[in-house]
C-alpha positions in Angstrom: 0.0 0.0 0.0 1.3 3.5 -0.8 1.6 6.5 1.4 -0.4 9.6 0.3 0.7 13.1 1.1 -2.0 15.8 1.5 -2.1 19.5 2.1 -5.1 20.3 4.4 -6.2 23.8 4.0 -8.9 26.0 5.7 -12.3 24.3 6.0 -10.4 20.9 5.9 -10.1 21.0 2.1 -7.8 18.2 1.0 -5.3 18.7 -1.8 -3.1 15.7 -2.8 0.6 16.6 -3.0 2.0 13.2 -3.9 2.4 9.5 -3.4 5.3 7.4 -2.2 5.9 3.7 -2.1 7.7 3.6 1.2 7.7 5.4 4.5 11.2 7.0 4.1 10.3 8.7 0.8 6.9 9.8 2.1 8.4 11.3 5.3 11.1 13.2 3.4 8.5 14.6 0.9 6.2 15.6 3.7 9.0 17.3 5.7 10.1 19.2 2.6 6.5 20.5 2.0 6.2 21.5 5.7 9.4 23.6 5.4 7.8 25.6 2.6 4.6 26.4 4.6 3.9 29.6 6.4 2.8 28.6 9.9 0.3 31.5 10.1 -1.9 30.2 7.3 -3.3 27.2 9.2 -2.4 24.8 6.4 -1.1 21.4 7.4 0.7 18.6 5.6 -0.4 15.0 6.5 0.9 11.7 5.4 -1.5 8.7 5.3 -1.0 5.0 4.6 -4.0 3.7 2.7 -5.1 1.2 0.0 -6.0 4.0 -2.5 -6.6 7.7 -2.8 -10.3 7.4 -1.9 -9.5 5.6 1.3 -6.8 8.1 2.2 -9.2 11.0 1.8 -11.9 9.2 3.8 -9.6 8.7 6.7 -8.3 12.2 6.7 -11.9 13.6 6.5 -13.1 11.8 9.6 -12.9 13.7 12.9 -10.6 12.1 15.4 -12.1 10.9 18.7 -10.4 12.1 21.9 -8.8 9.4 24.1 -10.7 9.5 27.4 -7.7 8.1 29.3 -5.7 11.3 28.4 -8.4 13.7 29.7 -7.0 16.0 32.4 -3.4 15.0 32.0 -2.3 18.5 31.2 -3.2 19.9 34.7 
């Protein structure tokens, strides 16, 4: 399965930036894209391991659930 690299913009709009066959390539590409970003824009770069592009976009579009065991650990 390939690694997909996405730019996630305002309103969680996904824009595919590339595909890599292995983790090392994907991580290097994602880090290079992150270096080019302006941190004040709110744009993020995410790397996802998925069967295909549709599955990758589906995973990235789903809201993440908070882990209840971590609640209150920052106090």
